[in-house]
Backbone as CSV, one residue per row, in Angstrom:
resi,resn,N_x,N_y,N_z,CA_x,CA_y,CA_z,C_x,C_y,C_z
1,MET,186.533,143.181,103.580,186.808,141.763,103.377,188.306,141.536,103.208
2,LEU,188.836,140.517,103.890,190.258,140.217,103.812,190.618,139.706,102.428
3,ALA,191.788,140.118,101.953,192.281,139.656,100.657,193.797,139.546,100.725
4,ILE,194.349,138.629,99.943,195.796,138.473,99.855,196.243,138.868,98.459
5,LYS,197.261,139.717,98.395,197.798,140.191,97.121,199.289,139.867,97.057
6,GLU,199.789,139.634,95.842,201.232,139.495,95.623,201.668,140.745,94.883
7,ILE,202.645,141.441,95.421,202.889,142.818,95.003,203.287,142.956,93.538
8,SER,203.880,141.952,92.938,204.282,142.046,91.533,203.102,141.897,90.580
9,LYS,201.925,141.509,91.125,200.772,141.231,90.273,199.606,142.181,90.497
10,ILE,199.870,143.318,91.127,198.787,144.267,91.379,199.001,145.539,90.566
11,ASP,197.909,146.169,90.188,197.984,147.367,89.340,198.468,148.595,90.118
12,ASP,197.976,148.757,91.357,198.321,149.942,92.147,199.518,149.656,93.056
13,LYS,200.589,149.181,92.440,201.782,148.777,93.182,202.356,149.917,94.013
14,GLU,202.407,151.122,93.461,203.007,152.255,94.171,202.252,152.565,95.467
15,PHE,200.929,152.434,95.429,200.129,152.694,96.629,200.507,151.729,97.744
16,TRP,200.592,150.436,97.410,200.886,149.433,98.436,202.339,149.482,98.871
17,LEU,203.242,149.877,97.988,204.626,150.100,98.393,204.705,151.193,99.449
18,ARG,203.970,152.277,99.242,203.965,153.362,100.230,203.432,152.871,101.569
19,LYS,202.435,151.996,101.522,201.890,151.428,102.765,202.965,150.658,103.529
20,ILE,203.775,149.862,102.813,204.870,149.141,103.459,205.838,150.142,104.094
21,GLY,206.128,151.202,103.357,207.055,152.217,103.844,206.564,152.975,105.059
22,GLU,205.259,152.933,105.333,204.694,153.630,106.483,204.864,152.865,107.800
23,SER,205.369,151.640,107.745,205.519,150.830,108.955,206.574,151.429,109.883
24,ASP,206.493,151.068,111.160,207.400,151.626,112.162,208.571,150.686,112.469
25,TRP,208.860,149.757,111.569,209.903,148.747,111.780,211.028,148.998,110.773
26,SER,212.258,149.046,111.247,213.390,149.377,110.381,213.569,148.350,109.264
27,ALA,213.334,147.071,109.568,213.485,146.037,108.539,212.449,146.205,107.435
28,ALA,211.240,146.634,107.797,210.198,146.861,106.797,210.559,148.048,105.910
29,LYS,211.163,149.075,106.513,211.609,150.216,105.713,212.745,149.799,104.769
30,TYR,213.571,148.848,105.226,214.626,148.313,104.367,214.012,147.551,103.194
31,LEU,212.984,146.750,103.473,212.275,146.040,102.407,211.697,147.042,101.417
32,TYR,211.119,148.098,101.921,210.554,149.145,101.068,211.622,149.708,100.126
33,SER,212.798,149.980,100.677,213.872,150.534,99.846,214.344,149.521,98.813
34,LEU,214.420,148.246,99.180,214.827,147.206,98.240,213.830,147.087,97.088
35,LEU,212.547,147.182,97.411,211.522,147.084,96.381,211.517,148.316,95.481
36,CYS,211.766,149.466,96.070,211.755,150.703,95.283,212.935,150.792,94.328
37,ASP,214.121,150.343,94.786,215.289,150.466,93.905,215.533,149.214,93.056
38,GLY,214.642,148.199,93.205,214.714,147.026,92.343,215.732,145.983,92.734
39,THR,216.309,146.082,93.933,217.349,145.124,94.345,216.824,143.966,95.188
40,PHE,215.544,144.004,95.527,214.991,142.928,96.356,215.177,141.558,95.707
41,TYR,214.889,141.456,94.422,214.959,140.166,93.746,216.402,139.733,93.510
42,ASP,217.318,140.693,93.418,218.736,140.343,93.320,219.220,139.735,94.630
43,LEU,218.755,140.283,95.736,219.191,139.834,97.051,218.551,138.518,97.468
44,CYS,217.262,138.380,97.208,216.506,137.238,97.737,216.161,136.175,96.703
45,GLY,216.407,136.438,95.428,216.108,135.460,94.388,215.035,135.963,93.452
46,ALA,215.202,135.640,92.173,214.299,136.152,91.133,212.864,135.703,91.316
47,GLU,212.650,134.557,91.963,211.299,134.029,92.132,210.690,134.402,93.478
48,SER,211.334,135.293,94.199,210.825,135.714,95.505,209.487,136.435,95.357
49,LYS,208.707,136.402,96.425,207.376,137.006,96.402,207.158,137.842,97.657
50,VAL,206.374,138.898,97.506,205.971,139.734,98.639,204.453,139.667,98.722
51,PHE,203.964,139.100,99.813,202.523,138.927,99.997,201.977,139.970,100.965
52,LEU,200.802,140.505,100.632,200.138,141.500,101.448,198.770,140.981,101.879
53,LEU,198.447,141.153,103.149,197.099,140.877,103.638,196.396,142.218,103.786
54,THR,195.304,142.392,103.053,194.636,143.688,103.008,193.157,143.560,103.373
55,GLU,192.588,144.684,103.732,191.143,144.796,103.932,190.738,146.144,103.357
56,GLY,190.105,146.109,102.190,189.851,147.354,101.483,191.169,147.989,101.080
57,ARG,191.374,149.243,101.510,192.621,149.957,101.205,193.567,149.972,102.404
58,GLU,193.297,149.115,103.376,194.156,149.013,104.550,195.123,147.842,104.380
59,LEU,196.391,148.073,104.715,197.386,147.005,104.740,197.473,146.482,106.162
60,ILE,197.141,145.208,106.345,197.124,144.604,107.677,198.484,143.995,108.004
61,SER,198.970,143.124,107.129,200.230,142.422,107.338,200.937,142.240,106.011
62,PHE,202.222,141.941,106.075,202.948,141.544,104.875,204.114,140.649,105.268
63,CYS,204.607,139.895,104.319,205.798,139.080,104.518,206.327,138.659,103.152
64,THR,207.538,138.110,103.143,208.158,137.662,101.902,208.347,136.157,101.912
65,PHE,208.468,135.604,100.729,208.794,134.187,100.536,209.953,134.146,99.547
66,SER,211.061,133.540,99.958,212.247,133.569,99.112,213.119,132.342,99.365
67,LYS,214.014,132.081,98.429,214.948,130.957,98.581,216.095,131.299,99.512
68,THR,216.417,132.589,99.625,217.467,133.028,100.545,216.921,134.141,101.420
69,ASP,217.544,134.301,102.598,217.102,135.347,103.516,218.341,135.983,104.130
70,ASP,218.340,136.255,105.433,219.490,136.947,106.023,220.495,135.991,106.659
71,ILE,220.346,134.689,106.418,221.337,133.705,106.867,222.174,133.319,105.649
72,PRO,223.440,133.746,105.569,224.254,133.449,104.383,224.844,132.037,104.420
73,ASP,225.275,131.578,103.260,226.032,130.326,103.148,225.323,129.149,103.807
74,THR,224.043,128.975,103.477,223.292,127.845,104.011,222.492,127.186,102.900
75,VAL,222.300,125.882,103.033,221.485,125.161,102.051,220.018,125.177,102.444
76,LEU,219.710,125.729,103.617,218.319,125.763,104.072,217.493,126.663,103.165
77,THR,216.342,126.184,102.771,215.440,126.940,101.909,214.085,126.231,101.871
78,PRO,213.000,126.973,101.653,212.820,128.410,101.465,212.609,129.118,102.803
79,TRP,212.506,130.452,102.731,212.398,131.283,103.925,211.171,132.198,103.854
80,ILE,210.586,132.399,105.027,209.630,133.488,105.228,210.399,134.628,105.879
81,GLY,210.219,135.837,105.395,210.960,136.963,105.957,210.145,138.238,105.989
82,PHE,210.719,139.268,106.612,210.096,140.596,106.702,208.639,140.484,107.169
83,VAL,208.410,139.693,108.201,207.045,139.441,108.688,206.602,140.603,109.573
84,TYR,205.508,141.244,109.192,205.084,142.438,109.927,203.568,142.569,109.908
85,THR,203.021,142.975,111.058,201.603,143.325,111.173,201.503,144.725,111.766
86,PHE,200.705,145.575,111.167,200.549,146.933,111.678,199.893,146.908,113.066
87,PRO,200.296,147.820,113.956,199.846,147.790,115.357,198.341,147.667,115.555
88,ALA,197.553,148.339,114.724,196.095,148.336,114.904,195.482,146.955,114.690
89,PHE,196.231,146.045,114.064,195.667,144.739,113.718,196.338,143.588,114.463
90,ARG,197.162,143.902,115.428,197.879,142.855,116.153,196.982,142.155,117.168
91,GLY,197.377,140.928,117.526,196.662,140.178,118.551,195.671,139.171,118.028
92,LYS,195.473,139.109,116.695,194.515,138.166,116.125,195.166,137.188,115.155
93,LYS,196.496,137.128,115.181,197.262,136.185,114.340,196.933,136.356,112.856
94,ARG,196.676,137.612,112.455,196.295,137.857,111.060,197.361,137.401,110.076
95,VAL,198.636,137.619,110.421,199.704,137.255,109.494,199.731,135.745,109.246
96,GLY,199.051,134.987,110.098,198.969,133.539,109.904,198.347,133.161,108.574
97,LYS,197.450,134.005,108.047,196.843,133.701,106.747,197.879,133.793,105.629
98,LEU,198.863,134.684,105.781,199.940,134.749,104.798,200.864,133.547,104.931
99,ILE,201.157,133.164,106.168,202.003,131.991,106.381,201.299,130.738,105.874
100,GLU,199.993,130.659,106.069,199.202,129.550,105.545,199.331,129.464,104.029
101,LEU,199.183,130.596,103.351,199.301,130.615,101.890,200.691,130.168,101.451
102,ILE,201.734,130.656,102.137,203.106,130.278,101.786,203.336,128.797,102.046
103,TYR,202.798,128.288,103.139,202.899,126.852,103.442,202.325,126.023,102.298
104,LEU,201.134,126.382,101.842,200.481,125.620,100.773,201.235,125.767,99.453
105,TYR,201.776,126.949,99.204,202.559,127.168,97.985,203.842,126.344,98.031
106,ALA,204.546,126.368,99.170,205.786,125.598,99.309,205.519,124.101,99.180
107,LYS,204.383,123.662,99.728,204.026,122.248,99.611,203.806,121.870,98.155
108,LYS,203.115,122.717,97.417,202.863,122.472,96.001,204.163,122.413,95.211
109,GLU,205.151,123.210,95.637,206.443,123.255,94.961,207.361,122.106,95.378
110,GLY,206.919,121.287,96.323,207.675,120.105,96.707,208.635,120.280,97.866
111,TYR,208.577,121.408,98.568,209.454,121.616,99.725,208.959,120.808,100.926
112,LYS,209.894,120.454,101.795,209.574,119.664,102.988,209.514,120.513,104.251
113,ASN,210.136,121.700,104.208,210.181,122.585,105.373,210.144,124.036,104.919
114,ILE,209.807,124.925,105.865,209.919,126.365,105.674,210.692,126.904,106.878
115,TYR,211.527,127.924,106.653,212.358,128.479,107.713,212.078,129.965,107.897
116,VAL,212.375,130.435,109.113,212.294,131.858,109.389,213.412,132.214,110.359
117,SER,214.047,133.346,110.139,215.121,133.852,110.992,214.590,135.041,111.772
118,THR,214.807,135.055,113.077,214.183,136.086,113.916,214.971,136.290,115.203
119,ASP,214.689,137.392,115.880,215.221,137.603,117.232,214.107,137.478,118.265
120,GLN,212.936,137.039,117.819,211.760,136.933,118.686,211.577,135.510,119.207
121,LYS,211.530,135.348,120.515,211.212,134.063,121.130,209.721,133.997,121.427
122,GLY,209.107,132.842,121.195,207.714,132.648,121.559,206.711,133.181,120.570
123,LEU,207.171,133.718,119.438,206.259,134.265,118.442,205.874,133.233,117.396
124,TYR,206.846,132.648,116.740,206.554,131.772,115.605,206.027,130.407,116.020
125,GLU,206.205,130.060,117.295,205.572,128.839,117.784,204.052,128.903,117.639
126,LYS,203.497,130.110,117.689,202.048,130.287,117.554,201.562,129.953,116.141
127,PHE,202.493,129.915,115.202,202.138,129.652,113.808,202.641,128.291,113.330
128,GLY,202.980,127.417,114.274,203.358,126.055,113.920,204.837,125.822,113.709
129,PHE,205.690,126.826,113.961,207.134,126.657,113.828,207.729,126.091,115.114
130,LYS,208.881,125.424,114.969,209.646,124.925,116.107,211.081,125.425,115.999
131,PHE,211.680,125.695,117.149,213.061,126.173,117.135,213.971,125.130,116.488
132,PHE,214.833,125.602,115.576,215.751,124.721,114.850,217.180,124.854,115.385
133,GLN,217.761,126.051,115.272,219.092,126.291,115.808,219.428,127.775,115.702
134,LYS,220.517,128.177,116.359,221.015,129.539,116.221,222.013,129.569,115.064
135,MET,221.930,130.625,114.256,222.828,130.778,113.117,223.218,132.240,112.976
136,LYS,224.384,132.501,112.373,224.824,133.875,112.172,224.144,134.476,110.946
137,ASP,223.663,135.723,111.108,223.047,136.407,109.983,224.102,137.173,109.184
138,ARG,223.668,137.947,108.193,224.600,138.669,107.315,225.445,139.698,108.058
139,ARG,224.963,140.134,109.215,225.705,141.115,110.013,226.659,140.457,111.002
140,GLY,226.667,139.110,111.009,227.522,138.385,111.941,226.914,138.204,113.306
141,GLU,225.646,138.581,113.459,224.952,138.439,114.738,224.189,137.126,114.783
142,MET,224.011,136.586,115.995,223.300,135.321,116.136,221.795,135.543,115.975
143,SER,221.185,134.678,115.183,219.747,134.745,114.939,219.111,133.415,115.309
144,LEU,217.858,133.473,115.728,217.105,132.259,116.031,216.437,131.778,114.750
145,VAL,216.730,130.561,114.355,216.122,130.001,113.148,215.068,128.981,113.566
146,TYR,213.854,129.186,113.055,212.738,128.277,113.322,212.371,127.538,112.040
147,LYS,211.851,126.337,112.219,211.501,125.491,111.077,210.065,125.008,111.222
148,MET,209.356,124.983,110.112,208.007,124.414,110.076,208.004,123.256,109.093
149,ASP,207.644,122.075,109.568,207.574,120.902,108.695,206.313,120.962,107.849
150,ILE,206.455,120.583,106.600,205.303,120.502,105.701,204.766,119.077,105.745
151,GLU,203.527,118.940,106.148,202.933,117.631,106.400,202.133,117.112,105.207
152,ILE,202.096,115.816,105.094,201.177,115.158,104.166,200.311,114.231,105.015
153,LYS,199.074,114.606,105.209,198.169,113.855,106.074,197.315,112.895,105.246
154,ASP,196.865,111.848,105.884,195.994,110.873,105.232,194.697,110.759,106.033
155,TYR,193.613,111.245,105.437,192.303,111.186,106.089,191.351,110.246,105.335
156,SER,191.925,109.303,104.607,191.099,108.413,103.801,190.189,107.532,104.649
157,ASP,190.562,107.331,105.919,189.726,106.525,106.807,188.609,107.345,107.453
158,ILE,188.635,108.667,107.245,187.632,109.548,107.847,186.659,110.081,106.805
159,ILE,187.205,110.560,105.683,186.357,111.124,104.634,185.489,110.019,104.036
160,GLY,184.191,110.258,104.054,183.229,109.254,103.601,182.479,108.593,104.740
161,LEU,182.972,108.758,105.980,182.283,108.190,107.136,180.917,108.830,107.348
162,ARG,179.964,108.043,107.788,178.684,108.598,108.235,178.760,108.731,109.752
163,VAL,178.471,109.932,110.233,178.606,110.229,111.654,177.346,110.930,112.152
164,LYS,177.196,110.931,113.468,176.076,111.645,114.068,176.512,112.222,115.408
165,GLY,175.770,113.226,115.855,176.118,113.844,117.125,175.202,114.999,117.459
166,LYS,175.669,115.832,118.369,174.882,116.958,118.858,175.430,118.277,118.298
167,VAL,174.557,119.277,118.275,174.936,120.631,117.866,174.923,121.496,119.118
168,ASP,176.112,121.923,119.569,176.171,122.749,120.776,176.280,124.236,120.463
169,ARG,176.534,124.565,119.195,176.558,125.975,118.767,175.755,126.080,117.478
170,PRO,174.450,126.195,117.594,173.599,126.226,116.397,173.751,127.513,115.594
171,LEU,173.360,127.431,114.361,173.365,128.585,113.466,172.645,129.757,114.135
172,GLY,173.284,130.921,114.139,172.699,132.109,114.755,173.125,132.349,116.187
173,SER,173.761,131.363,116.816,174.220,131.536,118.195,175.576,132.231,118.210
174,CYS,176.010,132.668,119.389,177.300,133.340,119.503,178.311,132.424,120.187
175,HIS,179.559,132.705,119.953,180.653,131.945,120.560,180.581,132.127,122.078
176,PRO,180.835,131.072,122.864,180.702,131.187,124.321,181.655,132.189,124.960
177,ARG,182.821,132.439,124.340,183.779,133.397,124.900,183.852,134.698,124.107
178,HIS,183.640,134.616,122.805,183.735,135.798,121.941,182.321,136.135,121.442
179,LYS,181.640,136.981,122.164,180.222,137.222,121.927,179.933,137.900,120.590
180,ASP,180.962,138.508,119.989,180.750,139.158,118.701,180.864,138.182,117.535
181,MET,181.216,136.924,117.818,181.323,135.912,116.775,180.011,135.131,116.691
182,ILE,179.266,135.337,115.613,177.985,134.674,115.412,178.154,133.538,114.407
183,TYR,177.626,132.387,114.738,177.782,131.216,113.876,176.797,131.267,112.702
184,PRO,177.329,131.356,111.469,176.466,131.347,110.283,176.185,129.934,109.795
185,ILE,176.639,128.958,110.568,176.521,127.552,110.197,176.424,126.749,111.493
186,ASN,175.752,125.628,111.469,175.664,124.788,112.654,177.019,124.142,112.949
187,TYR,177.354,124.104,114.236,178.658,123.617,114.676,178.424,122.689,115.862
188,GLY,178.951,121.491,115.785,178.708,120.533,116.858,179.849,119.560,117.015
189,TYR,179.525,118.348,117.429,180.568,117.352,117.670,180.052,115.956,117.340
190,VAL,181.006,115.052,117.136,180.695,113.649,116.868,180.702,112.904,118.194
191,GLU,179.655,112.185,118.453,179.577,111.441,119.705,180.590,110.304,119.728
192,ASN,181.304,110.197,120.856,182.201,109.067,121.134,183.473,109.027,120.281
193,ILE,183.821,110.148,119.647,185.105,110.237,118.950,185.859,111.420,119.547
194,ILE,187.056,111.143,120.065,187.834,112.158,120.770,188.876,112.759,119.828
195,ALA,188.950,114.087,119.828,189.893,114.816,118.968,191.206,115.079,119.698
196,GLY,192.111,115.799,119.024,193.433,116.052,119.571,193.449,116.915,120.819
197,ASP,192.380,117.665,121.068,192.329,118.514,122.261,191.724,117.800,123.462
198,GLY,191.411,116.499,123.292,190.858,115.721,124.392,189.352,115.795,124.514
199,ALA,188.710,116.601,123.687,187.250,116.705,123.681,186.697,115.973,122.465
200,GLU,185.359,115.870,122.403,184.757,115.179,121.269,184.992,115.958,119.975
201,GLN,185.121,115.217,118.869,185.496,115.778,117.585,184.504,116.816,117.090
202,ASP,185.026,118.017,116.784,184.182,119.113,116.300,183.854,118.946,114.819
203,VAL,182.674,119.430,114.442,182.250,119.379,113.038,181.550,120.671,112.641
204,TYR,181.755,121.060,111.386,180.943,122.082,110.728,179.913,121.331,109.897
205,ILE,178.645,121.754,110.002,177.556,120.990,109.400,176.934,121.763,108.242
206,PHE,176.990,121.163,107.065,176.430,121.760,105.849,175.150,121.025,105.458
207,GLY,174.265,121.739,104.756,173.074,121.079,104.234,171.778,121.550,104.852
208,THR,171.841,122.576,105.694,170.625,123.156,106.253,170.851,124.632,106.514
209,THR,169.797,125.419,106.390,169.871,126.854,106.666,169.118,127.210,107.945
210,ALA,168.813,126.199,108.749,168.088,126.417,110.002,168.920,125.875,111.169
211,PRO,168.778,126.457,112.346,169.474,125.910,113.510,168.912,124.537,113.867
212,ILE,169.783,123.615,114.246,169.363,122.254,114.597,169.990,121.852,115.931
213,GLU,169.484,120.781,116.518,169.981,120.320,117.811,170.846,119.073,117.686
214,CYS,170.615,118.290,116.650,171.412,117.087,116.423,171.504,116.865,114.912
215,TYR,172.358,115.967,114.497,172.575,115.773,113.065,173.019,114.339,112.796
216,GLU,172.928,113.955,111.528,173.530,112.723,111.018,173.870,112.988,109.554
217,GLY,175.109,112.734,109.174,175.535,113.024,107.811,176.860,112.380,107.477
218,LYS,177.431,112.795,106.341,178.666,112.199,105.834,179.808,113.206,105.905
219,VAL,180.973,112.731,106.336,182.172,113.567,106.345,182.660,113.705,104.901
220,ILE,182.697,114.948,104.398,183.117,115.165,103.009,184.500,115.825,102.920
221,ALA,185.030,116.287,104.051,186.346,116.928,104.051,186.834,117.058,105.487
222,VAL,188.134,117.284,105.636,188.729,117.556,106.943,189.538,118.839,106.839
223,LEU,189.276,119.774,107.752,190.053,121.000,107.824,191.136,120.787,108.874
224,HIS,192.355,120.613,108.393,193.492,120.359,109.293,194.116,121.682,109.702
225,ARG,194.063,121.994,110.973,194.670,123.226,111.479,196.178,123.035,111.632
226,LEU,196.922,123.945,111.048,198.375,123.859,111.063,198.971,124.366,112.368
227,ASN,198.247,125.186,113.094,198.762,125.766,114.336,197.823,125.511,115.507
228,ASP,197.268,124.313,115.528,196.375,123.931,116.619,196.434,122.409,116.757
229,VAL,195.922,121.893,117.862,195.998,120.455,118.115,194.793,119.700,117.578
230,GLU,193.791,120.407,117.060,192.583,119.726,116.618,192.234,120.057,115.171
231,ASP,191.607,119.103,114.514,191.069,119.293,113.170,189.567,119.535,113.271
232,LYS,188.982,119.993,112.179,187.536,120.158,112.096,187.025,119.303,110.937
233,TRP,186.031,118.485,111.206,185.437,117.665,110.152,184.306,118.456,109.499
234,ILE,184.188,118.295,108.193,183.123,118.941,107.418,182.081,117.875,107.094
235,VAL,180.868,118.070,107.600,179.811,117.065,107.463,178.687,117.608,106.578
236,SER,178.255,116.796,105.632,177.142,117.154,104.752,175.911,116.343,105.128
237,LEU,174.800,117.030,105.374,173.551,116.344,105.720,172.839,115.812,104.482
238,ASP,173.075,116.463,103.336,172.343,116.106,102.121,173.207,115.370,101.100
239,ASP,174.421,114.940,101.535,175.365,114.217,100.674,175.892,115.062,99.516
240,LYS,175.597,116.352,99.533,176.152,117.236,98.498,177.642,117.411,98.742
241,ASN,178.436,117.347,97.674,179.884,117.489,97.783,180.241,118.967,97.604
242,TYR,180.084,119.753,98.661,180.316,121.185,98.591,181.743,121.480,98.135
243,SER,181.906,122.561,97.375,183.219,122.905,96.826,184.136,123.449,97.913
244,ASN,185.434,123.460,97.629,186.394,124.044,98.560,186.023,125.480,98.883
245,GLU,185.649,126.242,97.855,185.310,127.646,98.047,184.099,127.809,98.951
246,GLU,183.093,126.964,98.765,181.896,127.036,99.610,182.234,126.708,101.061
247,ILE,183.065,125.711,101.256,183.433,125.303,102.620,184.246,126.394,103.300
248,LEU,185.307,126.853,102.640,186.198,127.830,103.261,185.494,129.151,103.523
249,SER,184.587,129.539,102.645,183.834,130.766,102.860,182.914,130.641,104.073
250,ALA,182.263,129.507,104.208,181.298,129.315,105.295,181.959,129.252,106.669
251,VAL,183.187,128.746,106.735,183.850,128.573,108.034,184.832,129.693,108.352
252,SER,184.985,130.652,107.448,186.001,131.692,107.629,185.724,132.588,108.832
253,PHE,184.475,132.674,109.280,184.140,133.515,110.429,184.984,133.127,111.643
254,GLN,185.341,131.853,111.757,186.147,131.366,112.867,187.558,130.973,112.421
255,GLU,187.652,130.358,111.248,188.947,129.841,110.798,189.898,130.934,110.319
256,GLN,189.405,132.163,110.177,190.298,133.265,109.801,191.365,133.503,110.854
257,TYR,191.153,133.017,112.065,192.113,133.209,113.143,193.083,132.028,113.279
258,PHE,192.977,131.059,112.375,193.840,129.881,112.391,194.444,129.664,111.011
259,MET,195.510,128.876,110.976,196.092,128.429,109.717,195.602,127.016,109.472
260,SER,195.212,126.707,108.245,194.643,125.392,108.009,194.832,124.945,106.566
261,GLU,194.601,123.660,106.339,194.640,123.067,105.007,193.432,122.151,104.877
262,LEU,192.726,122.283,103.779,191.515,121.482,103.553,191.868,120.206,102.797
263,TYR,191.530,119.075,103.373,191.748,117.773,102.744,190.405,117.232,102.256
264,ARG,190.381,116.739,101.016,189.168,116.174,100.421,189.338,114.664,100.223
């Protein structure tokens, strides 16, 4: 099961530090040395954090969140840095779950943007970042700086609506393209409402443990995808106000591959 840890708050810190040190990236080995000799917080700020995405005793991805990064003499803040995914886990945007957590944390702290400095083109766009400008790093080399805006959405006109539609992926069915993905919940669409992808609005349907063909219920939440053009509406058939934990757990089979924020 996937889990996110913050390295300063875990008991087996030395074990996970060694995992970081096992990476094949020079910057990650530099992070490892900074953490081992205690200079990471001096360099990046006392409130900096190192987040790990784990599965059991496996380290999948890690990254940092800090007020300063490798771009000196700038007022831009905060930064995501040292972003790394181990080779065996690449291709599924796993590190997006760490960026999602940092996005929500930065939003709670009142920030309007998040920045990342990189030499990679076409990577961070997949996680909702947009190119900002080129800036010199601490070594005097030009770096690509990307920015992600922190949004405040208003779904007050949607939450509470009674909607109806069809179920095209019933509970127990498999994804049309990814046959190993089995739907543990009914998934369908709202008739005559078009979403951001140009198709009818998708919904996750709560309130039944059996596969169904059609539904009618109330929208109790909206799952806003941070790195996609469409949102997912959460519909309750029994008017039960399911908790955030119940919703996120039920939809994680698919949403684990996306970054999102749940609006109530």
